[in-house]
N, C-alpha and C positions, 0 to 999 in steps of 0.2 A: 517168326521174323531173321530176318538175315541181321548177322553179327560179323560186324568184321573185327580179324583175329588183329593181332600186332601189326601187320604187313598190311591189315582194309581186306585182308578175306579170308573163307571160312564163314558157314555156315551149321547151326547149331537148331535142334530140336526146341532148345530151352531158351532161342532168345539168345542169349551173350555166353553161350559155347561154353557147356557144364563140365569142365574136366572127367569129373568123377564117371557121370554116365558116360564122355565119351570115350573113357576107356579103357573101359569095362575088358578086355581083350588082355588086360594083361592083370588086372586087380589089382591083391594085394600083392603080388611080385612087386607093380610099376610105381607104387606104395613106394616100397622099401629101396627104392632102384632109385626114386629121386633121392631119400634122404640120404643112404647113402655118398650118392653125388656132391649131393651140396654140401655136407660135414668133410665131404673131405673135397671140394675146391675151397669152406671156409679156413679148413686147415691150410689149405696150400699158398691163398692171397695173405696169410698173413704172415709164411715164410718165405714166399716174394715180394713183397713189401720189405722187410724185415735185411733182406740183400739187399735189393737194388736201393734202402735207402742212402745202403753205406758209397756206392756207386759213387757219391759225390764228393769223398774226399781220395778218388781213384783220378777223379777228373780235373776237380776244380782244387783242392789243396794236396798234392802232390808238393811237395820241399820243392825250390830249384837250385840246392844247394847238390853240387856236386864236387866228391873229394879226387886227390888224384894225380893236380896240377905241379905244376912247378913254377916255386915264384919267380917271379921277374925282376932283374933287379936292375937300380939305377948308372947312365953310366957317366955319368958325372958328378963330381966335390957336389954334396949337397948344403944349401944357402947358411943350414940353424943344425948347430949342435941337439938342441931339445928345444921343445915344443908345451904347450900350456894348454889346453884346452878347454874354454870354460863355456858352464850349459847351463844355460837358465829354467831351469822347469817350467814350465809354461806361462812363460813372457811373451807377449801379444809386440808383433812390430810398431803397430801406431800409438801402444805408450809408452814405448821406450822413445822414440825418435821426436815426436811432439810434444811442446810445449805447455804446463800445467795453466792452470788457472790462473798465474801471474803472471804470464810469457818467461819464465826459467825454463827451463832444459830441468827434467829426474835426469840427464844421465852426465853429467857436466865433462870427466876423464874422459869417458868414449867417445864423446862428443868431438871435444879434443883435439884425439886418436887418430877420429876420418877426417878430420882439417890439418892436421898438420906430418900428421905418419903413418900412415896407413890406408887401407881399403874398407871400401863395404857395400854394404849389397841387402836384397832379401834372399833368403833361405828358402827355398820351398817345400811345403813338406807334401808329400802324398798321405791325402790319407789309407788308413785308420791314422788321427794324427791323437797317437796314446804315446805315451814316454817310451814302451820301448819298443816303438818298430820309429819312435823318433829317434831314437841314441843307436839300435843296429846299424840304422842308413847312412848315422851320423860317421859310429866308428869300425864298421864292416864294410858299404859302400854301396850295399842291396837292399831291396825290399823288403821288410821283413817273410820269411819265411811265409806260406800262407796255412801249413800245415799246424803252427803252433797256436791259431786261430782255436785248435782243442782243448787247448789248454792256457787257455784265456793270457796269453802272453807272458807269461809270469814263466816260463819253463822253455830250455832250448830244447826243440822236438827234434833237432841235427847239430853237432858241432860247427863249427864256422868259423870261419878265421879272422880279424881285424889285425888296426892298428895296433892294439896290444900288444895282439899274440907276434907283429913282428918285430917290435920293438925291442931294444936291448933292455930297457927295463924301465915297467908305470908305476906312478905311483897315483894313488887315487882314493878317494875321501868324501864321502855323502851316503845316499841315502840307499837302505835294506835293498829295495826293490829296485835298484842297475846298478849299481854295482860289482855283485856277487856276478851276476849274467856277463859280464865280459873278463872278470877275474879269477875268475872262484879255479878255472883250469887253465889258470898261468902263471907257471913255476915262478915265473920272474918278476912278480908285481911285487910288489907294498900295499895294501890298501884296507880299509876299518870304516865302518858306516858307524852313527846310532840305528838307537834298541827303537822298534816299529812303537812305542809308547810315547815316542818325541813328536809322533805327527798327530796335532791335536790341531783339530779344528778348532773349535775351543777359542786360540792365542792368536798370536802376532807370531807366525811361522817362522818370521825374516829367522828370527832367532839359530833354523837351520843351515842356511847360509852362511850363518861367523861362526859355528861347530865345525867344517869342511875347511873353511880358510882355518883355524885355531889348530887343527889338528895339523894340518901341510905347516904351518909356524913352528909350532913347537915340531914335526920331525927337523926343520933348515937349524932349530937352535939344538938339539940334539946330535944331530951331523958334524956338529963344533969337538965336541967331541967324543967321536966315534970314529975312527979312520975309515975306517967302512960302511959307513953309512954314508959319507962322504964322497970314496972312492966313487960309490956307487951315482952320486949326485955328482960326481965331476965326469961324466960317463957319455962318450956324442951317444945317438939315436935314442933320445931320453923320453917319454912323457909322463908330464903330467896333467892328472886331471882334476876337478874340482865339481861336483855334481852338486849346483846349489836350485834347493828346494821348495823355499819357502813359496818365491810365485805363484808355484800350480798350486799348492794350499793355501794361503788367501784365497788368493783365486776361486777355489771351488768354495770356500767358508764365508766368503765376502765380496765377491763378484771381482770383474776387472777395473771395474772404475771406482770400485774403494779406497779410501784415501789410508786404508791398510794396505793393499795389492799395492796404489803406486807409489807408496811410499818404500816398497819394497823395489820398486825399482831404482831407487837410490843407494839403497843395500848392496845389488849383487852392482851398480857402477862402482862404490867404495874399494868391492871386495877386491875388483878389476885393478884398479890404479896400486891398495897395496900386496897383491901378487906380484904385479908391475915392477913395482920401487923395490920389492923383495927381495926378489931375484934379479935386479938391476944391480943392487947392490952385493950378493951373494956372488953373484957371477964375474961381471966387471969385465961381462968380453963379449958384446953384444952379439951374439950368439944362439937370443933365445926369443924363439915364436911364438908370437900370442893370437889366440883364439875363439873369441866369444860370440855365441848363439843359442841357438832353446833348438831345444826336438818337436815346441809344438805351441802353440798358442795357445787362448781362450773364449768361450764365446763369451757376451755381454750377462750369460746368464752363469758365468761357472762352472762350463759345462766347455768335453772336447770331446774330439774324437769325429768332425765328417769334415768335411769338402769345405768350410764354408772358409775365406781367406782371413778369418779372426782366429781361427786356428791353427789355417795352411802358414800364414805367412810370419817367418822368425827371421829378428835379426840380425847379421852379421857386421862383423869389428874384425880385420884383422891384420899387424903391425909386427912389425920388426924382424929379427934377420930373415931374410929370401921375401920380405915381402912387399912390393910396389908404393912408394909414394903416391899423396892424392893427386887423382887425374883433375883439370878441369876442362871444364866442356864451356861451348864460343857460344852454341845454340839451346836453348829446351826443344824441340821441334825434334819428334820423335815418330818416328815411319812403323806398322804395325809388316812386320818382317815374313809372318804366317808360324813364327817358330813360337811351341807349346810348353811352357812349367810340363810335370805330374800334378799339380792341382788346377793345368788349363787354363791359367792365366798371361797372358798374353808375354810374346817379349818386350823389354823397349818400354814398360808400362810409366808412364809421368809419375813421378817422385812429390805426393801431398805437399802446395807450398810451403800451408803452418809447420813442414817440418827442419824448414829454413838447410835444406840443404842443396836444394835447383840448380847451383854455378856446378857442383862438385860432381864429377862419375861415379857411377853408381853401379854395382860389378852384381846382376842377379848369377845363383842356382841352383840347382835344383838338391838337397839335401843327399843325395849320396855324393856328391861331387866332390863331398868337404869331406872322406874317407882318402881318394887317389892326392888330393892339395895335400894334407897333410903327411901321409907319405911319401910325394916329393918335397918338402921340403925341410925333410929333417934326415931322406936316403933310403928311406927304408922302401922293400917292393910291396906294391896294393895290395891290400887283400886280397886270394887268388880268388875271393865269389864278390867282386865288387862291383858294381856298372855302375858304376860313377864315375864323369866327364872330363880327366883335368881344367878348371876354369884360370887359365893364362893369364886372364885378367886379374890376379892376386898375387901372381910369380916376379920374380925380381930376378930372372933368368936374360941370359943371351939369345939370339936366333937361335945357333946348335943347342944348345944347352935346352929350349922349349922346344926342340923339336925331337929330341933325345926322351924328354919327359912326358912330351904325349904319345911315341912308337911305346916307350913301356907301357902306360895306360893301355893302347891298345893292342900290345903281343897280351898279355893279361884277359885279358876279352877275349881272345883271340883263341888263346889255352883253353879256357871254362867250356867254346864252343867246340871245340876239335877232339877233348875230352869226354862230354855230352857222345859225341859223333861215335868217341867209338867205341864207348860202355854200348852205344843204343846199338851197332852193330856186328858187337858179340852175341849180342842175347837174340837177333835178329835171322829166322832164316829167308827172308824176302827184305835187302834193306834196301831202305830209301833215301838218301842222303839229300843235303841243303845246295843246291846244281849250282845257287852264284859260289858259292863260294869250293867248288869241286878246286880252280887251281886257288889254295889261299895264297899257297909257296911263291906264286907270280908277284901277288900284292907285296909280301914280304921284302924278295928281292927287289924287286921297283925302290919299294921308300931306300932301302937299302943304297942304293946305285943315287938314289937324289939328296940323297945325305952328304953318297962323298963328294959328290958336284957340288954343295952347298947350294945346291935348289929347295932352299929350305920352305919357302912360301908352296912350294908342287907336291913337296912330302907332307907337309900337315895337312894338304889341300885328301892327299892321298891315303894318311891315318883316318879321317876322316870316314873316307867313305868305307873305307877295312872296320874301322871301329862301330858302321852302322851295319854294317851285314852281319859281323858277329853278333850284334843285339839280335838281331830279325831271325838270326840261325838261333840261338837262342829258346828262344820262343816257340819256333819250329818245332827244337827236340823235346821242349816241357812241352809240348799239347802235340808231339807225336802218335801218341793213341789214345789220342780224346771220337779222330772218326770212327774206329772200332766200337770202342767201347759206348760211345752212345748211340751206336744204329745196334750196338747189342741190347742196351737198353730197353732202347725206344722199340725193337720190333719185339721183346719180348712183354712192354704193359699194351705193347698192340694184343700183341697172341691170348695176355691173359684178359683184355675186356671183349676177344674175340670166343675165346671158351667161353666166358661169362653168356655173351651172348647168344649162342648155339645152345647153352642152359637153360634161357629162359625161354626162347624161342621150341627145344622139345620141350620143354614139360611146362612151361603154363600156357603155350598157346595151341593152334589146332593144328599146326604142324606138326606136334608130338607125333597123333593123334593118323596124320596120312605117314609118319613113319613107322610106326607098329604095324601097318597093314601091308607095308608094302617093302621092307626090311623083311630077307632070308637068313633065319641067325648065322647060320655055318657060313653064306660067302660074308657077311658080318666078323665073322672071326679069323677067316681067313684073310679079309682084307685087311683088321689090323694089324694079324700077325708081320702080319711087310711091313707096314708103316712103321710100329715098334722096331723089327728088326733093322729098319736104316734108321731109325732113329737114333738107335742106340750106337751102331756103325759109325755115323756122323758124330756122335759125341764124346766116343773111343776117338777116333780125331782127330777132332776137335782140341781135344783134353793132352795130347799127344804133344802135338804142335805145338799147343801154349806152355809144354812143361820141357818141350827143349830150348824156347825161347827166357826158362827161368821168369819168369808171369806169374806175379802173386797169386796167393792161392786165390784167392775174392775171382778173380778173372776166370778161374774156371768153372765158379759159383755160378757170373753171370751166365759165361757161354752156355753152363749144363740148362740150368733154371729155360731159357730160352728155348732152346733147342727140341727142349721137354715140351712146352706148352702149346710149339708149334707141330711138334710128333701129334700130342693131343687132337687137334684141329682137322690134321690129314685123316686119323682115324674115324672123320666122320664124316668122309666124302658120301657115305647116300643122304646122309643127312643135310650137306650141303648141295649136294644136288637136284635132294625134293624142296631148296629155297630159292633153288634158282629158278628151278622149275615152274613154282608158283610164282615170282617177280615177273620170267619173260610170255606167260600167262596175262598179266592184268593188262587194263587199258592204260593209256596213257596219262588217263586224268589220273586215275590212283597211284603209279607210279609219280606224278610230280606232286600230289598228295603227300604220299611220305617224304618224299625230296625237301618240300615245304618246311613240313615238324622237322626232318634233321636240320636241318638248314637255322632254324628255330630257335633249335634248343643249343646248339654251336651256339646260338649269338649271344645266350642269355650265359652260356659255361662263361663267354667272356669277357661277359661283365662281370660274373662272381671274381673270375680273376684280378679283374680292375677296381674292381671293390676292395678290395686287401690293400692297395696301394691310396686307394679314395675311398673309404667311407660316407661322404657324402655324396656316394653316386645312389647311393639308396633312396637317399629322399627325391627325387627326381622319380626314381623307379616308381616310389610309392606313391605319390603325385599321380603318374601316370596309369597307375596298376588300376588306383581310386574310382579314377571315371572311368576306364577301360570297365570295369566288372560293374558297375552305375549300371551303366550302358548293356552291357549285356542281361543283366537282370531283368530292367528296363522291360526289354525286346523281348528275351524269355519268360518273365513270368509281366503278364501285362496284370495290372492292377497292385502288386506289392511296392509302392513308390516306397513306402515305411524303411522296406526291407533295402532296397536297391540308396536311399539315402542311406542310410545304419556304412554297410560296408565303402562307401563313401568317407565318411569320415571321419570312420573308424582308422581307414588305410591314409587318407592324410592328416592322422593324432598323431600313428606310428613313421610316420616321414619326419617329426621334427627333432627325432632323439639323434638323427647322426649327423644333425648342425652341430648339435652340443659337443666341449671338449669330451676326449676322451678323460683327461683328470679332471674324475668326477668332484667339482666344491663341495663343500658342504653346505650341506641345506634341510636340518634338523624338521622346522617345520613343515617340511616339504613332505616329506618319510612317514609321517604324522596325518597328514592333509590325506596322503596314500591311501593312507589303513580305510580311509572312510569311504574311499574310491573305490576299495575293493566291494568292501559293505552294497554300495548300492549298484553295484555290477550283480552282487550276488542276488543282490534284493527286481535286478529286474531280471536277472532268469528265474527266479519264482515266480513272477509277477507273468511270467511268459506260459512257464507251466499250469498255473491254476485258471489262463484262459483260454487254454486248449482247446477245450470238450468242443467237438462242432465244425472244428476245420483240422480235417484231414492231415495239414501239410506239415501242421506244429505239432498233429499227432507222433507225428512220422520221427521227431528225433527226441520227444517227449513222451509219450508211451505211457498213461498212464496207470496206474498199478494199484494193489493193496499194501502198496508198501507206501507210498506219498506220506500219508500222515507220522511213519516215523520220521522219511529223509525231511519233513518240519521242524520236525523238533533237532534232528542232525545239522541243521542249515541253521539253524540262533544259536547250538551249542560254537559250533565253528563259525560264526561267525562274531560272537564273544569272545574270541580266542583271537580275531584280531581286530578286536579293537585294545584290547587287553596288550597285546603285544604295540601297539602301536603308545599305544600311554609307557610301557615300560622303556621303546625309544626317544619316551622326552622325559620318561625320568632314570635313564643310565646317562645322558645324554647334559641333563643338569648338573647331574654331580659330578660332572670331566666339567664345567665349565667353570663349579665352585672348587676344583683340585681336591675331590673328593676321591677318595677311594668308591670303586665298587662292590658293595656289601654284597656276600657269598647269598645272601635272603633274594636278593635281585638274579644273582647269576642262576642261581637254583632257576627260581622261575623264567627266564629265557631258554633255560636249556628244559625243561618240562614243556610250556606252551609247544618248543620244538617241534620235539618229537610227539605227543600225542599225537598235534593237527597235521603232522604226516605218515597216521596211522586212521584215524576219522574217515577218511574215504571209503578205505577198504570197506566198510559198512556202509554206506551208500546204495537206491537202486541202480541196477543194472544198464538202465536206459540210458541216450548217449550225453544227454543235455543233462540229466540226473547226474550220472560221473562224473563228467566234465567240469561242470562246476565245482564238487566236492574236490576233483584233485585242484583245481585253480585254489579256491579257499586253505585247502591244507597247506600248499607248499605257502603261504601269501605270508603269516606269522615271521619262518623260519627267513624269509627274501627283506622282508623288514625290519626283523633285527641286525641283520646283515647290510642296510644299506644306510648309505651314508647323504644323498641327493637324490638327485632327479631320477635314475634308477628304477626307485622305488615305484616309481610314474611309470614309468617304458613297462614293465609289470604287465600291469594292467592294458596296455597300448597292447601289448603283444597276444595281451588272450581276446582281446573287441576282435582282431584280424581275424586269429586264428579260429573264434566263431561265424567269423565271415566266412570264414573257408568253408567253414562244414554248412554252411546255410547256402552259399553256392556249388558244392555240392548238390547236396538237396535240390537244387533250380535244372540241373543236368539229369539228376536222374527221373524226376517230371514233364520232362519236355521228349521220354519216351513216350509218352502216355498209355502206356498202361497199369490195367487196370485191374486188381482182382480185391479180395476179401481185407483189414488189416488184420493179420498173424504173425505174433515172435516169436519167433528163434530163436537158441541160442547156440551163439557158433563156438565153439572149441575150436581153439587154435590146435593145428596139428605140424610139425616138425618144417611139413613142406611148408609154409603160411599161410594156405589158402583155405581148413577149412571144410566142411562138405560143401554148404553151399557157393564155394570159389565157383567164381566165371573164368574164360580164357582172359584171356589179355588183351586190349585193343590198341589199334596207334590213336587214339586220342588219350588211352590212359597213361603213356607218356606226362600229359599236364603233372600226376599225382609227385613222382622223385621231382618232377622242376621246382613245387611249388615248396616245396619241401624242400631243397637243398636253400632256396632263397630265403627261408624263415627258420633254415636252420643257421644260416650264414651270418641272419640279421641277429638272432639271438647273441650272436657273438657282439656285433658292429657294436647294435648299438648302447653299449651300456661303457665301452672301452677300445682296448686294441686288441686283433684277433691275434699276433705274433706272441705279447709278453705280458704272463699274467705282474706281471712288476707294475705293468700302467692301472692295477687295479689297486685301493687304497686301502693298507694296511688295515689304519683303524674303523674300518668296517668288523672287524671282530673286536673289538673290545668290551663288544656286551653281552659279548659269552666267556671269556678271560685277556687277563689284565695287565701278566704276569707272560714272562717275552718267554714262547714257548714256539720255537719256526717249526715246527714240523703240525701240530694243531693246529696254528694258525693257517700253512700252507693249508690245511685240509678243509679246512672252516671256507678258504679262500675260494676254493675249486668248489667245494659244493654250491658257494652261491652261483656262482660258472653255470655249473649245472643242469637248476634251478627250470631258467629258459628253456634253455632241449630238451629237459622234461616233460615239457608242457606241449613243443613241438611234434616228441614221440609219440603222447600222447595221442595228439588231434588225426597222427595219421595212420594209426592202427585201426581209431575209431573211423577213418575217413576209410580204409580200406576194409572192411570188414561193411556200412555203411554200402560200398557200393560194389563190394563184394569180389575186391581184385588181392591176389595170394600176398599177403602181406611182404613175402619173401622174394617172390620175384618185383614187386616193386625196389627191395632191399639192394636185389642184385642191380638194378637199373644205377642206382644211385651211385653205385657205387663203378660202375661205368662212365658213370658222369666225370665222377670222384678224378680219374684215374687219366680220362681226358683231362683238366684241371691239373693234374700231376705232370702228366709231361710238363702243361705249358710252364710251369714251376722250374720244373727240371734245368730248361734252358734260363732262367732267371734268377739262377741262384749264380753270389754273385762270389768273387774272393780277391776284391778291390774295395778300395769308400771306407766308407766308417763301423767300427766295431759293430754297431747297432745294424747299418745297413746288411753288410754280410750276417750277421745272426738273425735277422729276417727273414734273408732269403733263404737260410737255412732251417728254419722253424717252417717258411711255409708250405717246401717242398719236403716238408715231415708231417708236417698238423692233416694234408691231403692225405698221404701217404698212410698215414693213422684209423683214418677212414673206414676200415675196411675193420677194424677192430672199436670203431671209438663206439658208430651207430650200433654194433652187433649190441654190443654188451647194452649200451641205449633200450633199447628194443627191449633187449632180455628182461631188462630189472622195470622196468615199466610197464609188461608186461603185468605184473602180479595188479596196478589197474588195471587193467584193460583185459586181461585175458574173458572172463562173461563178463561183456557187454552185448547188451541184445540190440536185436536189429528185426525191426520188419521183413518177413522173406521173399514180401513180394511189392513191386512199386503201386502209391494211392491217388489217390484221382484227387487235382486240386479241390479244394475246400475254399472257401471264401477265405477274400484277402482281409490287406492288413494292413 
């Protein structure tokens, strides 16, 4: 009969195209060649994915900080001698401005400042709304160095300039997590922090705020008897920083709507009042400016990090020397002028009525704007890395001083652009300048002329235009290498996938046989030699260019890997020519069939990508898949209505779990009951085996033999272990509920059950149903003992769908209507994954890796978040260990996650034997599909947003890149259980219907 290859063509007397028979030309040499090539491909794949995973840090997480710029001094006298910065860590704007339940406002002093002697607004923070990025924005004027994500925002990957660096002297007191970041490397600073142990989530943390104030108060008292200290305090360009951590700690521990958090708002207001009174009495010169703000807010859940307004909206109150008095609004009507802050909020948003501030002018700023504001107030150059825009709405300056201040701010940003441009030009053989600023000097001359002519309005407008272009130019050079790097990485992935595709076509389809017959070895050597020589010359040329441009070492690795992969492709010109001729010889319908399969595969892969962000998509997938599978079975296998009903119900059963919360709630009765469900499924499997006599279809997967009686005893032992593990779940939970310690005997029993149960499947009969049922029962006890809720039921639901997949493949086999005597043969795996009876891959076999990838992903998404192990409850390991041991607990947690994967891999291996497809051939197709998803995730990596969003985007890309190793290791591990599975050597005729 005709049997289509993976491209739909090819014929073989074996019906399914037997590689071993078709390739007698090569004989043993061919098998050795395939083994060698596959070992090489696996090794190459591991190296390639490891190297390309690092590329995202050269593309997305490259530091924006550049050094070597000269500071831009102010050209007018500063309005203040000293600045006081008060940062209430974790203070939400609404909780600060709104009244309490009695109608009283929580910050009476700062509220009086807003109404009588200062300015106010909202400071908009850009995600990630964490403490370190927020303080960097306030004090240094730029948004966190993206490369700091690799260090958890704790250390400075690159030193940067700040207001503290530029000050004459800085006094700072507060948290050990914040103060050292800005003061450790500043010699002209005096600072102190409290011990980490003070940050106690079990108590009211407002005493941390009082500690900071007390330290500063003590400093002023000491200065009265210390002339040197007093002299430092009397200097100009002085900065005083108090970091107030109480709201953040109380918000995490008690939530921002708790009485403790709301009382802490009153505490920071009182500290602001005390600092003001203390300094005004101490200096008595009206030369002190005050700024009160927060680094980020706090969500209702007591967390922060994302871009929700509760996290990005922070209060801002400024008063004192150089700050404008309150402005009064005639009308509250505001129009959207199109401006957006860094958190995407609109400009001039209406003030909530309950704040009671609708008649007072509100000036909102981006958080990074505070650095140039503070620098201008005390006459400091703006931090050289700042990208903030000076908010004139807060400054009490005349028109000439306003223009000078904005001009200095603009030149400081322009200097960053010029330095980046200069450094890139020095290292580039072919430099592409940023054309809009090619004549930047003319802008500077124009502004100077307008200032000299006292045309201040026009000068301000030109400054804003130049500043905007400078920021665009900074972004241009920040992403200067993106096109080259991204093109290199994408070409590398495409080259890798093409190499895998050619290997599959050459080793597992009829095209390999054509290639062997038509290729002359001598001409092949000549072609390869020329291609390799050209590849080496190109690689050398590109490496020299990169060396001359002082490119990082990894750039050489990216380029070399990509050139090597495409050299490998071009060295197979004969095979490429054979494929092209085969495609050209096919008719239109065959080519359309190939195209439709590829399009459908692409749609499924895009669905899998989308499911990373919305796991509920799997609910719709399995609802639809259940109906389609049942209809397929109903029409193909007429009379097997119960089987069709089983496929439909099992898919719908599994669809429920992705609607459930990723954070699994405790439900131990459900865990215990799921043990009974597992035993019932095992009994149903036993019933199918006992009722299979006379039904050739059932015998196909049952294969009754002399080991049946032994399996009956093994089944009873395994079922008993499942029941005992369910009882141990109940017993262990009862002890925990009564706050009793888990007895060592209980732990010993749990460990013994888990270990013994996983060994027993090795002694089960080798027929498909018997072995897979035994594996299902064998991994059930450890999974139950590690479960706390609905995931225990998910284990059974996944197993039912996997069994449905096997039934569906059996139906597809029988639809070929090949008959022959029942004959069982042991298929021993060889390194090529095909076995002696393996056949050619066909176009329709693409469904196997696609089904595998869907089920492999649902094994993750069914019970939690794919991206983070932290989404799985740590209490699930308490039945094995109660003493804190992070490595053992993490190992148990990871093992629990692996169990559903092991089931999927075991069924995948069994099906590859059942339908006689080469398992490694399917594995390589899985890797091709995974890398198509990897390319998509490569473009979805984020360097902005919450820390969680950034981390998730990296982990998505990393997890898909790791599939080349992950799946292979699981295949090797599960081969212990599946290597001796026996399947019939030929198809069976239809038996009686069920």
